[in-house]
PQR file with spaces between the fields and no chain letter, atoms N, CA, C, O and H, PARSE charges and radii, in Angstrom:
ATOM       1  N    UNK     1      -1.191    4.294   -2.887 -0.4000 1.5000
ATOM       2  CA   UNK     1      -0.038    3.651   -2.837 -0.0000 2.0000
ATOM       3  C    UNK     1       0.858    4.019   -1.732  0.5500 1.7000
ATOM       4  O    UNK     1       0.967    5.232   -1.550 -0.5500 1.4000
ATOM       5  N    UNK     2       1.492    3.280   -0.991 -0.4000 1.5000
ATOM       6  CA   UNK     2       2.354    3.628    0.254 -0.0000 2.0000
ATOM       7  C    UNK     2       3.648    4.307   -0.337  0.5500 1.7000
ATOM       8  O    UNK     2       4.146    4.005   -1.422 -0.5500 1.4000
ATOM       9  H    UNK     2       1.403    2.295   -1.139  0.4000 1.0000
ATOM      10  N    UNK     3       4.118    5.257    0.523 -0.4000 1.5000
ATOM      11  CA   UNK     3       5.558    5.880    0.221 -0.0000 2.0000
ATOM      12  C    UNK     3       6.576    4.715    0.152  0.5500 1.7000
ATOM      13  O    UNK     3       6.413    3.606    0.662 -0.5500 1.4000
ATOM      14  H    UNK     3       3.713    5.502    1.404  0.4000 1.0000
ATOM      15  N    UNK     4       7.660    5.139   -0.564 -0.4000 1.5000
ATOM      16  CA   UNK     4       8.586    4.270   -0.611 -0.0000 2.0000
ATOM      17  C    UNK     4       9.752    4.528    0.454  0.5500 1.7000
ATOM      18  O    UNK     4      10.537    3.659    0.835 -0.5500 1.4000
ATOM      19  H    UNK     4       7.792    6.039   -0.979  0.4000 1.0000
ATOM      20  N    UNK     5       9.740    5.790    0.851 -0.4000 1.5000
ATOM      21  CA   UNK     5      10.683    6.136    1.927 -0.0000 2.0000
ATOM      22  C    UNK     5       9.993    7.217    2.759  0.5500 1.7000
ATOM      23  O    UNK     5       8.981    7.810    2.385 -0.5500 1.4000
ATOM      24  H    UNK     5       9.103    6.496    0.541  0.4000 1.0000
ATOM      25  N    UNK     6      10.678    7.440    4.014 -0.4000 1.5000
ATOM      26  CA   UNK     6      10.254    8.432    4.876 -0.0000 2.0000
ATOM      27  C    UNK     6      11.335    9.106    5.365  0.5500 1.7000
ATOM      28  O    UNK     6      12.428    8.545    5.443 -0.5500 1.4000
ATOM      29  H    UNK     6      11.500    6.959    4.318  0.4000 1.0000
ATOM      30  N    UNK     7      11.148   10.391    5.751 -0.4000 1.5000
ATOM      31  CA   UNK     7      12.130   11.368    6.337 -0.0000 2.0000
ATOM      32  C    UNK     7      12.388   10.740    7.669  0.5500 1.7000
ATOM      33  O    UNK     7      11.586    9.955    8.176 -0.5500 1.4000
ATOM      34  H    UNK     7      10.260   10.847    5.687  0.4000 1.0000
ATOM      35  N    UNK     8      13.621   11.123    8.284 -0.4000 1.5000
ATOM      36  CA   UNK     8      13.904   10.617    9.584 -0.0000 2.0000
ATOM      37  C    UNK     8      12.705   11.286   10.607  0.5500 1.7000
ATOM      38  O    UNK     8      12.354   10.652   11.602 -0.5500 1.4000
ATOM      39  H    UNK     8      14.272   11.761    7.872  0.4000 1.0000
ATOM      40  N    UNK     9      12.158   12.502   10.312 -0.4000 1.5000
ATOM      41  CA   UNK     9      11.392   12.939   11.351 -0.0000 2.0000
ATOM      42  C    UNK     9      10.003   12.136   11.272  0.5500 1.7000
ATOM      43  O    UNK     9       9.374   11.881   12.299 -0.5500 1.4000
ATOM      44  H    UNK     9      12.444   13.017    9.503  0.4000 1.0000
ATOM      45  N    UNK    10       9.565   11.754   10.010 -0.4000 1.5000
ATOM      46  CA   UNK    10       8.478   10.888    9.819 -0.0000 2.0000
ATOM      47  C    UNK    10       8.629    9.384   10.628  0.5500 1.7000
ATOM      48  O    UNK    10       7.720    8.830   11.245 -0.5500 1.4000
ATOM      49  H    UNK    10      10.076   11.960    9.176  0.4000 1.0000
ATOM      50  N    UNK    11       9.806    8.955   10.482 -0.4000 1.5000
ATOM      51  CA   UNK    11      10.199    7.595   11.050 -0.0000 2.0000
ATOM      52  C    UNK    11      10.057    7.856   12.496  0.5500 1.7000
ATOM      53  O    UNK    11       9.467    7.022   13.184 -0.5500 1.4000
ATOM      54  H    UNK    11      10.545    9.405    9.980  0.4000 1.0000
ATOM      55  N    UNK    12      10.524    8.898   13.011 -0.4000 1.5000
ATOM      56  CA   UNK    12      10.371    8.969   14.458 -0.0000 2.0000
ATOM      57  C    UNK    12       9.006    9.144   14.924  0.5500 1.7000
ATOM      58  O    UNK    12       8.564    8.581   15.925 -0.5500 1.4000
ATOM      59  H    UNK    12      11.003    9.575   12.453  0.4000 1.0000
ATOM      60  N    UNK    13       8.345    9.936   14.181 -0.4000 1.5000
ATOM      61  CA   UNK    13       6.828   10.274   14.443 -0.0000 2.0000
ATOM      62  C    UNK    13       6.037    8.901   14.504  0.5500 1.7000
ATOM      63  O    UNK    13       5.230    8.591   15.381 -0.5500 1.4000
ATOM      64  H    UNK    13       8.704   10.393   13.368  0.4000 1.0000
ATOM      65  N    UNK    14       6.440    8.088   13.341 -0.4000 1.5000
ATOM      66  CA   UNK    14       5.706    6.681   13.218 -0.0000 2.0000
ATOM      67  C    UNK    14       6.003    5.916   14.479  0.5500 1.7000
ATOM      68  O    UNK    14       5.074    5.344   15.049 -0.5500 1.4000
ATOM      69  H    UNK    14       7.095    8.340   12.628  0.4000 1.0000
ATOM      70  N    UNK    15       7.213    5.861   14.954 -0.4000 1.5000
ATOM      71  CA   UNK    15       7.553    5.111   16.138 -0.0000 2.0000
ATOM      72  C    UNK    15       6.771    5.516   17.266  0.5500 1.7000
ATOM      73  O    UNK    15       6.214    4.643   17.932 -0.5500 1.4000
ATOM      74  H    UNK    15       7.968    6.326   14.490  0.4000 1.0000
ATOM      75  N    UNK    16       6.645    6.812   17.592 -0.4000 1.5000
ATOM      76  CA   UNK    16       5.784    7.307   18.620 -0.0000 2.0000
ATOM      77  C    UNK    16       4.352    6.870   18.363  0.5500 1.7000
ATOM      78  O    UNK    16       3.708    6.309   19.250 -0.5500 1.4000
ATOM      79  H    UNK    16       7.098    7.521   17.051  0.4000 1.0000
ATOM      80  N    UNK    17       3.879    7.103   17.245 -0.4000 1.5000
ATOM      81  CA   UNK    17       2.346    6.828   16.900 -0.0000 2.0000
ATOM      82  C    UNK    17       2.229    5.372   17.117  0.5500 1.7000
ATOM      83  O    UNK    17       1.196    5.031   17.693 -0.5500 1.4000
ATOM      84  H    UNK    17       4.402    7.559   16.524  0.4000 1.0000
ATOM      85  N    UNK    18       3.019    4.478   16.801 -0.4000 1.5000
ATOM      86  CA   UNK    18       2.768    2.980   16.952 -0.0000 2.0000
ATOM      87  C    UNK    18       2.882    2.818   18.424  0.5500 1.7000
ATOM      88  O    UNK    18       2.035    2.032   18.848 -0.5500 1.4000
ATOM      89  H    UNK    18       3.858    4.755   16.334  0.4000 1.0000
ATOM      90  N    UNK    19       3.616    3.283   19.285 -0.4000 1.5000
ATOM      91  CA   UNK    19       3.793    3.195   20.685 -0.0000 2.0000
ATOM      92  C    UNK    19       2.328    3.686   21.361  0.5500 1.7000
ATOM      93  O    UNK    19       1.724    3.014   22.197 -0.5500 1.4000
ATOM      94  H    UNK    19       4.304    3.922   18.941  0.4000 1.0000
ATOM      95  N    UNK    20       1.894    4.927   20.864 -0.4000 1.5000
ATOM      96  CA   UNK    20       0.736    5.272   21.509 -0.0000 2.0000
ATOM      97  C    UNK    20      -0.438    4.585   21.038  0.5500 1.7000
ATOM      98  O    UNK    20      -1.409    4.564   21.793 -0.5500 1.4000
ATOM      99  H    UNK    20       2.385    5.473   20.185  0.4000 1.0000
ATOM     100  N    UNK    21      -0.524    3.935   19.744 -0.4000 1.5000
ATOM     101  CA   UNK    21      -1.497    3.212   19.339 -0.0000 2.0000
ATOM     102  C    UNK    21      -1.685    1.807   20.162  0.5500 1.7000
ATOM     103  O    UNK    21      -2.767    1.288   20.434 -0.5500 1.4000
ATOM     104  H    UNK    21       0.266    3.952   19.130  0.4000 1.0000
ATOM     105  N    UNK    22      -0.509    1.358   20.463 -0.4000 1.5000
ATOM     106  CA   UNK    22      -0.593    0.193   21.458 -0.0000 2.0000
ATOM     107  C    UNK    22      -1.040    0.305   22.622  0.5500 1.7000
ATOM     108  O    UNK    22      -1.698   -0.594   23.144 -0.5500 1.4000
ATOM     109  H    UNK    22       0.370    1.779   20.242  0.4000 1.0000
ATOM     110  N    UNK    23      -0.737    1.501   23.254 -0.4000 1.5000
ATOM     111  CA   UNK    23      -1.269    2.031   24.538 -0.0000 2.0000
ATOM     112  C    UNK    23      -2.761    1.986   24.597  0.5500 1.7000
ATOM     113  O    UNK    23      -3.433    1.314   25.380 -0.5500 1.4000
ATOM     114  H    UNK    23      -0.203    2.232   22.829  0.4000 1.0000
ATOM     115  N    UNK    24      -3.247    2.906   23.532 -0.4000 1.5000
ATOM     116  CA   UNK    24      -4.636    3.145   23.398 -0.0000 2.0000
ATOM     117  C    UNK    24      -5.413    1.896   23.182  0.5500 1.7000
ATOM     118  O    UNK    24      -6.536    1.824   23.680 -0.5500 1.4000
ATOM     119  H    UNK    24      -2.701    3.452   22.896  0.4000 1.0000
ATOM     120  N    UNK    25      -4.934    0.908   22.492 -0.4000 1.5000
ATOM     121  CA   UNK    25      -5.611   -0.147   22.143 -0.0000 2.0000
ATOM     122  C    UNK    25      -5.767   -1.012   23.443  0.5500 1.7000
ATOM     123  O    UNK    25      -6.812   -1.618   23.679 -0.5500 1.4000
ATOM     124  H    UNK    25      -4.021    0.968   22.088  0.4000 1.0000
ATOM     125  N    UNK    26      -4.768   -1.037   24.204 -0.4000 1.5000
ATOM     126  CA   UNK    26      -4.854   -1.784   25.556 -0.0000 2.0000
ATOM     127  C    UNK    26      -5.915   -1.121   26.488  0.5500 1.7000
ATOM     128  O    UNK    26      -6.626   -1.784   27.244 -0.5500 1.4000
ATOM     129  H    UNK    26      -3.919   -0.544   24.012  0.4000 1.0000
ATOM     130  N    UNK    27      -5.961    0.042   26.394 -0.4000 1.5000
ATOM     131  CA   UNK    27      -6.858    0.830   27.239 -0.0000 2.0000
ATOM     132  C    UNK    27      -8.243    0.743   26.686  0.5500 1.7000
ATOM     133  O    UNK    27      -9.190    0.687   27.471 -0.5500 1.4000
ATOM     134  H    UNK    27      -5.383    0.581   25.781  0.4000 1.0000
ATOM     135  N    UNK    28      -8.436    0.728   25.377 -0.4000 1.5000
ATOM     136  CA   UNK    28      -9.863    0.482   24.855 -0.0000 2.0000
ATOM     137  C    UNK    28     -10.278   -0.929   25.220  0.5500 1.7000
ATOM     138  O    UNK    28     -11.377   -1.165   25.724 -0.5500 1.4000
ATOM     139  H    UNK    28      -7.666    0.773   24.739  0.4000 1.0000
ATOM     140  N    UNK    29      -9.281   -1.961   24.929 -0.4000 1.5000
ATOM     141  CA   UNK    29      -9.962   -3.179   25.266 -0.0000 2.0000
ATOM     142  C    UNK    29     -10.365   -3.419   26.755  0.5500 1.7000
ATOM     143  O    UNK    29     -11.335   -4.125   27.031 -0.5500 1.4000
ATOM     144  H    UNK    29      -8.388   -1.769   24.520  0.4000 1.0000
ATOM     145  N    UNK    30      -9.604   -2.819   27.700 -0.4000 1.5000
ATOM     146  CA   UNK    30      -9.837   -2.769   29.021 -0.0000 2.0000
ATOM     147  C    UNK    30     -11.316   -2.100   29.406  0.5500 1.7000
ATOM     148  O    UNK    30     -12.159   -2.567   30.172 -0.5500 1.4000
ATOM     149  H    UNK    30      -8.816   -2.245   27.476  0.4000 1.0000
ATOM     150  N    UNK    31     -11.367   -0.926   28.676 -0.4000 1.5000
ATOM     151  CA   UNK    31     -12.713   -0.225   28.874 -0.0000 2.0000
ATOM     152  C    UNK    31     -13.789   -0.981   28.350  0.5500 1.7000
ATOM     153  O    UNK    31     -14.858   -1.050   28.958 -0.5500 1.4000
ATOM     154  H    UNK    31     -10.682   -0.547   28.053  0.4000 1.0000
ATOM     155  N    UNK    32     -13.567   -1.631   27.124 -0.4000 1.5000
ATOM     156  CA   UNK    32     -14.692   -2.392   26.476 -0.0000 2.0000
ATOM     157  C    UNK    32     -15.138   -3.608   27.425  0.5500 1.7000
ATOM     158  O    UNK    32     -16.332   -3.872   27.571 -0.5500 1.4000
ATOM     159  H    UNK    32     -12.699   -1.575   26.630  0.4000 1.0000
ATOM     160  N    UNK    33     -14.147   -4.317   28.046 -0.4000 1.5000
ATOM     161  CA   UNK    33     -14.470   -5.370   28.931 -0.0000 2.0000
ATOM     162  C    UNK    33     -15.058   -5.015   30.210  0.5500 1.7000
ATOM     163  O    UNK    33     -15.774   -5.848   30.765 -0.5500 1.4000
ATOM     164  H    UNK    33     -13.178   -4.103   27.927  0.4000 1.0000
ATOM     165  N    UNK    34     -14.807   -3.661   30.854 -0.4000 1.5000
ATOM     166  CA   UNK    34     -15.264   -3.311   32.039 -0.0000 2.0000
ATOM     167  C    UNK    34     -16.709   -2.530   31.880  0.5500 1.7000
ATOM     168  O    UNK    34     -17.611   -2.610   32.714 -0.5500 1.4000
ATOM     169  H    UNK    34     -14.226   -2.984   30.403  0.4000 1.0000
ATOM     170  N    UNK    35     -16.765   -1.826   30.762 -0.4000 1.5000
ATOM     171  CA   UNK    35     -17.858   -0.849   30.738 -0.0000 2.0000
ATOM     172  C    UNK    35     -18.763   -1.031   29.435  0.5500 1.7000
ATOM     173  O    UNK    35     -19.875   -0.506   29.391 -0.5500 1.4000
ATOM     174  H    UNK    35     -16.032   -1.761   30.085  0.4000 1.0000
ATOM     175  N    UNK    36     -18.306   -1.717   28.472 -0.4000 1.5000
ATOM     176  CA   UNK    36     -18.917   -2.166   27.338 -0.0000 2.0000
ATOM     177  C    UNK    36     -18.805   -0.989   26.260  0.5500 1.7000
ATOM     178  O    UNK    36     -18.283    0.097   26.512 -0.5500 1.4000
ATOM     179  H    UNK    36     -17.402   -2.143   28.507  0.4000 1.0000
ATOM     180  N    UNK    37     -19.321   -1.319   25.112 -0.4000 1.5000
ATOM     181  CA   UNK    37     -19.011   -0.677   23.827 -0.0000 2.0000
ATOM     182  C    UNK    37     -19.991    0.621   23.919  0.5500 1.7000
ATOM     183  O    UNK    37     -19.547    1.624   23.360 -0.5500 1.4000
ATOM     184  H    UNK    37     -19.745   -2.202   24.908  0.4000 1.0000
ATOM     185  N    UNK    38     -21.111    0.725   24.474 -0.4000 1.5000
ATOM     186  CA   UNK    38     -21.977    1.836   24.731 -0.0000 2.0000
ATOM     187  C    UNK    38     -21.522    2.999   25.564  0.5500 1.7000
ATOM     188  O    UNK    38     -22.049    4.109   25.487 -0.5500 1.4000
ATOM     189  H    UNK    38     -21.471   -0.090   24.928  0.4000 1.0000
ATOM     190  N    UNK    39     -20.417    2.672   26.449 -0.4000 1.5000
ATOM     191  CA   UNK    39     -20.007    3.697   27.561 -0.0000 2.0000
ATOM     192  C    UNK    39     -19.205    4.920   26.741  0.5500 1.7000
ATOM     193  O    UNK    39     -18.585    4.701   25.700 -0.5500 1.4000
ATOM     194  H    UNK    39     -19.990    1.771   26.511  0.4000 1.0000
ATOM     195  N    UNK    40     -19.291    6.015   27.258 -0.4000 1.5000
ATOM     196  CA   UNK    40     -18.688    7.172   26.798 -0.0000 2.0000
ATOM     197  C    UNK    40     -17.220    7.021   26.777  0.5500 1.7000
ATOM     198  O    UNK    40     -16.572    7.544   25.870 -0.5500 1.4000
ATOM     199  H    UNK    40     -19.794    6.193   28.103  0.4000 1.0000
ATOM     200  N    UNK    41     -16.586    6.266   27.820 -0.4000 1.5000
ATOM     201  CA   UNK    41     -15.368    6.129   27.939 -0.0000 2.0000
ATOM     202  C    UNK    41     -14.768    5.273   26.723  0.5500 1.7000
ATOM     203  O    UNK    41     -13.740    5.599   26.129 -0.5500 1.4000
ATOM     204  H    UNK    41     -17.111    5.841   28.557  0.4000 1.0000
ATOM     205  N    UNK    42     -15.394    4.347   26.481 -0.4000 1.5000
ATOM     206  CA   UNK    42     -14.938    3.540   25.164 -0.0000 2.0000
ATOM     207  C    UNK    42     -15.079    4.319   23.934  0.5500 1.7000
ATOM     208  O    UNK    42     -14.212    4.201   23.068 -0.5500 1.4000
ATOM     209  H    UNK    42     -16.228    4.083   26.964  0.4000 1.0000
ATOM     210  N    UNK    43     -16.097    5.120   23.757 -0.4000 1.5000
ATOM     211  CA   UNK    43     -16.208    5.845   22.654 -0.0000 2.0000
ATOM     212  C    UNK    43     -15.003    6.992   22.438  0.5500 1.7000
ATOM     213  O    UNK    43     -14.552    7.303   21.335 -0.5500 1.4000
ATOM     214  H    UNK    43     -16.801    5.216   24.461  0.4000 1.0000
ATOM     215  N    UNK    44     -14.656    7.450   23.481 -0.4000 1.5000
ATOM     216  CA   UNK    44     -13.600    8.266   23.477 -0.0000 2.0000
ATOM     217  C    UNK    44     -12.235    7.689   23.273  0.5500 1.7000
ATOM     218  O    UNK    44     -11.357    8.281   22.645 -0.5500 1.4000
ATOM     219  H    UNK    44     -15.022    7.197   24.377  0.4000 1.0000
ATOM     220  N    UNK    45     -12.079    6.461   23.849 -0.4000 1.5000
ATOM     221  CA   UNK    45     -10.719    5.705   23.694 -0.0000 2.0000
ATOM     222  C    UNK    45     -10.827    5.249   22.245  0.5500 1.7000
ATOM     223  O    UNK    45      -9.769    5.258   21.615 -0.5500 1.4000
ATOM     224  H    UNK    45     -12.792    5.980   24.360  0.4000 1.0000
ATOM     225  N    UNK    46     -11.904    4.860   21.623 -0.4000 1.5000
ATOM     226  CA   UNK    46     -11.916    4.324   20.249 -0.0000 2.0000
ATOM     227  C    UNK    46     -11.666    5.501   19.144  0.5500 1.7000
ATOM     228  O    UNK    46     -11.041    5.349   18.094 -0.5500 1.4000
ATOM     229  H    UNK    46     -12.764    4.852   22.135  0.4000 1.0000
ATOM     230  N    UNK    47     -12.227    6.596   19.558 -0.4000 1.5000
ATOM     231  CA   UNK    47     -11.795    7.812   18.749 -0.0000 2.0000
ATOM     232  C    UNK    47     -10.414    8.164   18.659  0.5500 1.7000
ATOM     233  O    UNK    47      -9.857    8.488   17.610 -0.5500 1.4000
ATOM     234  H    UNK    47     -12.735    6.719   20.410  0.4000 1.0000
ATOM     235  N    UNK    48      -9.823    8.087   19.888 -0.4000 1.5000
ATOM     236  CA   UNK    48      -8.480    8.268   19.972 -0.0000 2.0000
ATOM     237  C    UNK    48      -7.554    7.489   19.132  0.5500 1.7000
ATOM     238  O    UNK    48      -6.666    7.985   18.439 -0.5500 1.4000
ATOM     239  H    UNK    48     -10.276    7.823   20.740  0.4000 1.0000
ATOM     240  N    UNK    49      -7.856    6.086   19.256 -0.4000 1.5000
ATOM     241  CA   UNK    49      -7.329    4.982   18.441 -0.0000 2.0000
ATOM     242  C    UNK    49      -7.391    5.404   16.988  0.5500 1.7000
ATOM     243  O    UNK    49      -6.369    5.551   16.317 -0.5500 1.4000
ATOM     244  H    UNK    49      -8.577    5.684   19.819  0.4000 1.0000
ATOM     245  N    UNK    50      -8.692    5.608   16.488 -0.4000 1.5000
ATOM     246  CA   UNK    50      -8.875    6.050   15.212 -0.0000 2.0000
ATOM     247  C    UNK    50      -8.151    7.203   14.650  0.5500 1.7000
ATOM     248  O    UNK    50      -7.686    7.213   13.510 -0.5500 1.4000
ATOM     249  H    UNK    50      -9.521    5.488   17.033  0.4000 1.0000
ATOM     250  N    UNK    51      -8.074    8.167   15.488 -0.4000 1.5000
ATOM     251  CA   UNK    51      -7.203    9.422   15.062 -0.0000 2.0000
ATOM     252  C    UNK    51      -5.759    8.986   14.956  0.5500 1.7000
ATOM     253  O    UNK    51      -5.063    9.459   14.057 -0.5500 1.4000
ATOM     254  H    UNK    51      -8.453    8.158   16.414  0.4000 1.0000
ATOM     255  N    UNK    52      -5.303    8.180   15.752 -0.4000 1.5000
ATOM     256  CA   UNK    52      -3.901    7.889   15.672 -0.0000 2.0000
ATOM     257  C    UNK    52      -3.656    7.039   14.425  0.5500 1.7000
ATOM     258  O    UNK    52      -2.741    7.353   13.664 -0.5500 1.4000
ATOM     259  H    UNK    52      -5.868    7.796   16.482  0.4000 1.0000
ATOM     260  N    UNK    53      -4.477    5.913   14.164 -0.4000 1.5000
ATOM     261  CA   UNK    53      -4.495    5.149   12.982 -0.0000 2.0000
ATOM     262  C    UNK    53      -4.579    5.988   11.727  0.5500 1.7000
ATOM     263  O    UNK    53      -3.950    5.659   10.722 -0.5500 1.4000
ATOM     264  H    UNK    53      -5.220    5.658   14.782  0.4000 1.0000
ATOM     265  N    UNK    54      -5.291    6.990   11.761 -0.4000 1.5000
ATOM     266  CA   UNK    54      -5.505    7.796   10.466 -0.0000 2.0000
ATOM     267  C    UNK    54      -4.087    8.738   10.183  0.5500 1.7000
ATOM     268  O    UNK    54      -3.700    9.068    9.062 -0.5500 1.4000
ATOM     269  H    UNK    54      -5.803    7.257   12.578  0.4000 1.0000
ATOM     270  N    UNK    55      -3.501    9.039   11.313 -0.4000 1.5000
ATOM     271  CA   UNK    55      -2.179    9.799   11.125 -0.0000 2.0000
ATOM     272  C    UNK    55      -1.127    8.820   10.741  0.5500 1.7000
ATOM     273  O    UNK    55      -0.214    9.160    9.989 -0.5500 1.4000
ATOM     274  H    UNK    55      -3.816    8.771   12.223  0.4000 1.0000
ATOM     275  N    UNK    56      -1.220    7.599   11.235 -0.4000 1.5000
ATOM     276  CA   UNK    56      -0.152    6.544   10.510 -0.0000 2.0000
ATOM     277  C    UNK    56      -0.286    6.374    9.272  0.5500 1.7000
ATOM     278  O    UNK    56       0.704    6.365    8.540 -0.5500 1.4000
ATOM     279  H    UNK    56      -1.962    7.323   11.847  0.4000 1.0000
ATOM     280  N    UNK    57      -1.561    6.202    8.791 -0.4000 1.5000
ATOM     281  CA   UNK    57      -1.939    6.126    7.376 -0.0000 2.0000
ATOM     282  C    UNK    57      -1.605    7.148    6.478  0.5500 1.7000
ATOM     283  O    UNK    57      -1.292    6.924    5.309 -0.5500 1.4000
ATOM     284  H    UNK    57      -2.365    6.209    9.386  0.4000 1.0000
ATOM     285  N    UNK    58      -1.658    8.211    6.960 -0.4000 1.5000
ATOM     286  CA   UNK    58      -1.172    9.753    6.348 -0.0000 2.0000
ATOM     287  C    UNK    58       0.227    9.581    6.084  0.5500 1.7000
ATOM     288  O    UNK    58       0.660    9.639    4.933 -0.5500 1.4000
ATOM     289  H    UNK    58      -1.912    8.393    7.910  0.4000 1.0000
ATOM     290  N    UNK    59       0.995    9.363    7.128 -0.4000 1.5000
ATOM     291  CA   UNK    59       2.369    9.359    7.020 -0.0000 2.0000
ATOM     292  C    UNK    59       2.860    8.295    6.043  0.5500 1.7000
ATOM     293  O    UNK    59       3.785    8.532    5.266 -0.5500 1.4000
ATOM     294  H    UNK    59       0.643    9.317    8.063  0.4000 1.0000
ATOM     295  N    UNK    60       2.284    7.217    6.086 -0.4000 1.5000
ATOM     296  CA   UNK    60       2.677    6.028    5.279 -0.0000 2.0000
ATOM     297  C    UNK    60       2.255    6.223    3.833  0.5500 1.7000
ATOM     298  O    UNK    60       2.697    5.469    2.965 -0.5500 1.4000
ATOM     299  H    UNK    60       1.533    7.025    6.717  0.4000 1.0000
ATOM     300  N    UNK    61       1.375    7.256    3.532 -0.4000 1.5000
ATOM     301  CA   UNK    61       1.016    7.348    2.213 -0.0000 2.0000
ATOM     302  C    UNK    61      -0.164    6.464    1.701  0.5500 1.7000
ATOM     303  O    UNK    61      -0.420    6.360    0.501 -0.5500 1.4000
ATOM     304  H    UNK    61       1.017    7.868    4.237  0.4000 1.0000
ATOM     305  N    UNK    62      -0.804    5.890    2.600 -0.4000 1.5000
ATOM     306  CA   UNK    62      -2.002    5.124    2.248 -0.0000 2.0000
ATOM     307  C    UNK    62      -3.295    5.468    2.812  0.5500 1.7000
ATOM     308  O    UNK    62      -4.143    4.617    3.079 -0.5500 1.4000
ATOM     309  H    UNK    62      -0.596    5.975    3.575  0.4000 1.0000
ATOM     310  N    UNK    63      -3.449    6.752    2.998 -0.4000 1.5000
ATOM     311  CA   UNK    63      -4.584    7.301    3.670 -0.0000 2.0000
ATOM     312  C    UNK    63      -5.847    7.649    2.792  0.5500 1.7000
ATOM     313  O    UNK    63      -6.818    8.339    3.103 -0.5500 1.4000
ATOM     314  H    UNK    63      -2.760    7.443    2.782  0.4000 1.0000
ATOM     315  N    UNK    64      -5.595    7.036    1.696 -0.4000 1.5000
ATOM     316  CA   UNK    64      -6.716    7.261    0.399 -0.0000 2.0000
ATOM     317  C    UNK    64      -8.029    6.621    0.901  0.5500 1.7000
ATOM     318  O    UNK    64      -9.030    6.624    0.185 -0.5500 1.4000
ATOM     319  H    UNK    64      -4.806    6.476    1.444  0.4000 1.0000
């Protein structure tokens, strides 16, 4: 179940993480188009996006 409130610090971190996620998703899509899913660059970018998303879910309280 998602948290009903966040601390100001968590809110600030979430804003930062959502900006980071948008940027890494853009990068991941560009790499996918240029080099394909099997490329090491795509795997690295995809892992970074997954790590950010996991942290967002953890803060929101729905990381179960």
